[in-house]
C-alpha positions in Angstrom: 228.5 43.0 203.3 232.1 42.0 202.8 235.0 42.8 200.4 233.0 41.3 197.6 230.7 44.4 197.7 230.1 46.2 194.5 230.6 49.6 196.0 234.2 50.9 195.9 235.6 51.4 199.4 237.3 54.6 198.2 233.9 56.3 198.0 233.3 56.3 201.7 233.6 59.6 203.5 233.7 57.9 206.9 235.8 55.0 208.1 236.2 53.1 211.4 239.2 51.0 212.3 238.7 48.4 215.0 241.3 45.8 216.0 238.6 43.3 216.5 235.2 42.6 215.0 232.5 40.3 216.6 228.9 39.4 215.6 227.5 41.5 218.4 229.5 44.5 217.1 228.1 44.1 213.7 224.5 43.9 215.0 225.1 47.1 217.0 226.6 49.0 214.1 223.6 48.0 211.8 221.4 50.9 213.0 224.3 53.4 212.7 225.5 55.7 209.8 227.0 54.4 206.6 230.6 53.8 207.8 233.3 51.6 206.2 234.6 49.4 209.0 238.1 48.1 208.6 239.1 45.4 211.1 242.2 43.6 212.3 240.8 40.2 213.3 237.5 38.4 213.9 236.5 37.1 217.3 233.3 35.2 218.0 232.2 36.0 214.5 229.3 34.2 212.8 230.0 34.6 209.1 226.3 34.6 208.3 225.9 37.8 210.4 228.7 39.5 208.5 227.4 38.4 205.1 223.8 39.6 205.8 224.9 43.0 207.1 223.9 46.1 205.3 227.2 47.7 206.1 230.7 47.1 204.7 233.4 45.3 206.6 236.9 44.7 205.2 239.8 42.9 207.0 242.8 45.1 206.9 246.1 45.6 208.8 246.9 48.8 210.6 249.6 49.8 208.1 247.3 49.0 205.1 244.6 51.1 206.8 247.1 54.0 207.2 247.9 53.8 203.5 244.2 53.6 202.6 243.5 56.8 204.7 246.4 58.7 203.0 245.2 57.6 199.5 241.4 58.1 199.9 241.3 61.0 202.4 238.1 60.3 204.3 236.5 63.2 206.1 235.7 61.2 209.2 238.0 58.7 210.9 237.1 56.7 214.0 240.0 55.2 215.9 240.3 52.7 218.8 240.1 54.3 222.2 243.5 55.7 223.4 243.6 53.7 226.7 243.5 50.5 224.8 247.2 50.4 225.7 248.2 47.5 223.6 247.0 49.3 220.5 248.2 52.8 221.5 250.9 53.0 218.8 248.5 51.8 216.1 246.0 54.5 217.1 248.6 57.2 217.0 249.7 56.1 213.5 246.1 56.2 212.3 245.5 59.6 213.7 248.7 61.1 212.2 247.7 59.7 208.8 244.2 61.1 209.1 245.4 64.6 209.8 248.1 64.4 207.0 245.5 63.2 204.6 243.3 66.1 205.5 246.1 68.6 205.2 247.1 67.4 201.8 243.5 68.1 200.7 243.4 71.5 202.5 240.6 70.4 204.8 240.2 69.2 208.4 239.6 65.5 209.1 237.1 64.9 211.9 238.8 62.3 214.1 236.9 60.6 216.8 237.0 57.8 219.3 234.6 55.7 221.5 235.8 55.1 225.0 234.7 52.5 227.6 237.9 51.8 229.5 237.0 51.9 233.2 239.9 50.3 235.0 241.6 52.2 237.8 244.0 54.8 236.3 246.9 53.5 238.3 246.6 50.0 236.7 246.1 50.7 233.0 249.7 51.4 232.3 250.5 47.8 233.4 253.4 49.1 235.5 254.3 47.1 238.7 252.3 48.3 241.6 255.4 48.7 243.8 255.8 52.0 241.9 253.8 54.9 243.4 250.4 55.4 241.9 251.2 59.0 240.8 254.1 57.8 238.8 252.1 55.0 237.2 249.5 57.5 236.1 252.2 59.8 234.8 253.4 57.1 232.4 250.1 57.5 230.5 249.4 61.2 231.0 251.9 62.4 228.4 250.7 60.2 225.5 247.1 60.7 226.4 247.6 64.5 226.3 248.9 64.0 222.8 245.8 62.1 221.8 243.8 64.9 223.3 245.3 67.2 220.6 244.8 64.7 217.8 241.2 63.5 218.5 238.5 66.1 217.9 235.5 64.3 219.2 235.4 62.0 222.2 232.3 59.8 223.0 232.3 58.0 226.4 230.1 55.0 226.7 229.9 55.1 230.5 230.4 57.6 233.4 233.0 55.2 234.8 235.1 55.6 231.6 234.9 59.4 231.8 236.2 59.2 235.4 239.1 57.0 234.3 240.2 59.4 231.6 239.8 62.4 233.9 242.0 60.7 236.5 244.7 60.0 233.9 244.6 63.4 232.3 244.5 65.3 235.6 244.8 69.1 234.9 244.5 68.5 231.1 241.1 66.9 231.4 239.2 70.1 230.6 240.6 70.2 227.1 239.1 66.7 226.3 235.9 67.3 228.3 235.0 70.3 226.1 235.1 67.9 223.1 233.3 65.0 224.7 229.9 63.6 225.2 228.4 60.7 227.3 226.3 58.3 225.3 225.2 55.3 227.3 225.7 52.0 225.4 222.1 50.8 225.9 220.7 48.4 223.3 217.5 48.8 221.4 215.0 46.0 221.8 215.6 43.1 219.6 212.8 42.2 217.3 212.7 38.6 218.6 212.2 39.8 222.2 208.6 40.7 221.2 207.8 37.0 220.7 205.9 35.6 223.7 208.0 32.7 224.8 209.9 33.9 227.9 210.2 31.7 230.9 211.3 33.5 234.2 212.7 30.2 235.5 215.3 30.0 232.7 218.7 31.5 233.6 221.3 32.1 230.8 225.0 32.5 231.1 226.4 33.8 227.8 230.1 34.6 227.2 233.6 33.3 227.5 234.0 30.3 229.8 237.0 31.8 231.7 237.8 32.7 235.2 237.3 36.4 234.8 233.8 36.0 233.6 232.8 34.5 237.0 232.3 30.9 236.0 233.5 29.4 239.3 231.2 31.8 241.2 228.3 30.9 239.0 228.8 27.2 239.5 229.1 27.6 243.3 226.0 29.7 243.4 224.1 27.2 241.3 225.1 24.3 243.6 223.7 26.4 246.4 220.4 26.7 244.5 220.3 22.9 244.1 220.8 22.5 247.8 217.8 24.8 248.3 215.7 22.7 246.0 215.3 25.5 243.3 213.2 24.9 240.2 215.4 27.2 238.0 217.0 25.9 234.9 220.4 27.0 233.6 221.7 27.3 230.1 225.5 28.0 229.6 226.5 29.2 226.2 230.1 30.0 225.2 233.6 28.6 224.9 237.0 29.0 226.4 239.6 27.5 228.7 237.1 26.2 231.2 234.6 24.6 228.8 235.6 21.0 229.7 235.4 21.7 233.4 231.9 23.2 232.9 230.8 20.2 230.9 232.0 17.8 233.6 230.2 19.9 236.3 226.9 19.8 234.3 226.9 16.0 234.0 224.0 14.5 235.9 222.3 17.9 236.4 219.0 17.7 234.5 218.4 21.4 235.1 221.6 22.5 233.3 222.4 22.6 229.6 225.8 23.5 228.1 226.3 24.7 224.5 229.8 25.2 223.3 230.5 27.8 220.5 226.8 28.4 219.7 225.7 30.0 216.4 224.1 33.4 216.6 220.7 31.9 215.8 221.0 29.6 218.9 222.0 32.5 221.0 219.0 34.6 220.0 216.7 31.7 220.6 218.1 31.2 224.2 217.9 35.0 224.9 214.3 35.0 223.7 213.4 32.3 226.1 215.5 33.2 229.2 214.0 35.2 232.0 217.4 36.0 233.6 220.9 36.6 232.2 223.9 36.2 234.6 227.4 37.5 234.2 229.5 37.6 237.3 232.6 39.4 236.0 235.6 40.0 238.3 238.9 41.8 237.9 241.9 39.9 236.7 245.4 41.4 236.7 245.1 44.6 234.5 241.6 43.7 233.2 238.2 44.9 234.3 234.8 44.4 232.6 234.1 47.5 230.6 230.5 46.8 229.7 229.9 43.2 229.0 228.2 42.6 225.6 226.1 39.7 227.0 224.5 42.1 229.5 223.5 44.3 226.6 222.1 41.4 224.7 220.2 40.3 227.7 218.6 43.7 228.1 217.7 43.8 224.4 215.7 40.6 224.9 214.0 41.7 228.1 216.1 39.6 230.5 216.5 40.5 234.2 220.3 40.9 234.7 222.4 39.6 237.5 225.9 40.9 237.5 228.7 42.5 239.6 229.8 46.1 240.1 232.7 45.6 237.7 230.7 46.6 234.6 230.6 50.3 233.6 226.8 50.1 233.5 226.4 48.8 237.0 224.8 52.0 238.3 222.3 52.1 235.5 221.4 48.4 236.0 220.8 48.9 239.8 218.6 51.9 239.1 216.5 50.0 236.5 215.3 46.8 238.2 218.4 44.6 237.8 220.6 42.9 240.5 224.2 44.0 241.1 225.8 41.4 243.4 228.1 42.9 246.1 230.1 39.7 246.8 230.0 37.2 243.9 232.4 35.0 245.9 229.5 34.3 248.3 227.4 31.4 246.8 224.5 32.2 249.0 224.3 35.8 247.7 224.6 34.6 244.1 221.8 32.1 244.7 219.6 34.6 246.3 220.2 37.1 243.5 219.2 34.6 240.8 216.1 33.6 242.7 215.0 37.2 243.2 215.6 38.1 239.6 213.5 35.1 238.5 210.7 36.0 240.9 210.7 39.6 239.7 209.3 38.4 236.4 209.9 39.9 232.9 211.8 43.1 232.4 210.2 45.5 230.0 212.3 46.7 227.1 210.0 49.8 226.8 212.7 52.0 228.5 215.3 51.1 225.9 216.2 53.6 223.1 214.9 53.2 219.6 218.5 53.3 218.3 221.1 51.4 220.3 223.8 53.5 222.1 226.7 52.4 220.0 224.9 53.3 216.8 223.9 56.6 218.4 227.5 57.3 219.3 228.6 56.6 215.7 226.1 59.2 214.5 227.7 61.7 216.8 231.2 60.8 215.7 230.5 60.9 212.0 228.4 64.0 211.6 
């Protein structure tokens, strides 16, 4: 549902502001509470997913959102996580407006946030590493303590994220901890995963075709599989800086298919057929894989997952029949992991929750 919706947006008691909206976000929010989502920009967004959604999504700038909060006075306001450092000032403005709006109406606004940042506490501030780590952490501690006072409910998506916030807050962590809850971001099983068409020999890469998503490591691992005479097939779906390199590499390889900028229907079709999903994320400057939406989509469709320890759900994956590669830079290890995942057969979605973790977190934040 878009801004052409009949319902007036001023009637919503709960709003969420997110700097970015994606098709996968919309699908995850679908099972959640009735929240008005205001977003800054669209990334990897299939308009058909947005238009068919039962929820309301409106593009809006941060300043316009602040004005809307002051005017409408919602009871619940969800803001971006505080350690999204590039958006920290925006988040602060949203929180101040939420509390002012509540005070003007003689009531308390329930402010909340969903946190998945799992980068080392000493790197998040983007301060040169020649500066001692304690000082780099101190740069963030003061503003984060302020957010601790302004945010009344904290939901952490991974244990790794909790550890990051605890490391930054130091002695002030207890104040946030008392207001926090851990809700794993596990998906619910996708309806199309119940259709009997999976092939364990099909491997799918889904995501941005960039260095930090482990593209070079995947290609090297696949070349190793070819040397071994593997019968696996690879489908690469996505787009990005390396898409032409990937297309050139795939030429002459009958067991490799590349789809650039696929539609959501194509993605679901590939996920339904794939037996293995691979995402070999690696750190890059101040970036670390927080969760990896393709991993969640793979789980939702019953795929065996092959990934690295960078994701915040690595421990859960390792404990539940998936493969966490120790050294993605070793083609032999990547090749072996892909082969083992394929040989392990289908992964049952029976252990997944009925409501996906992001929607469950939203219920906790807006109740």
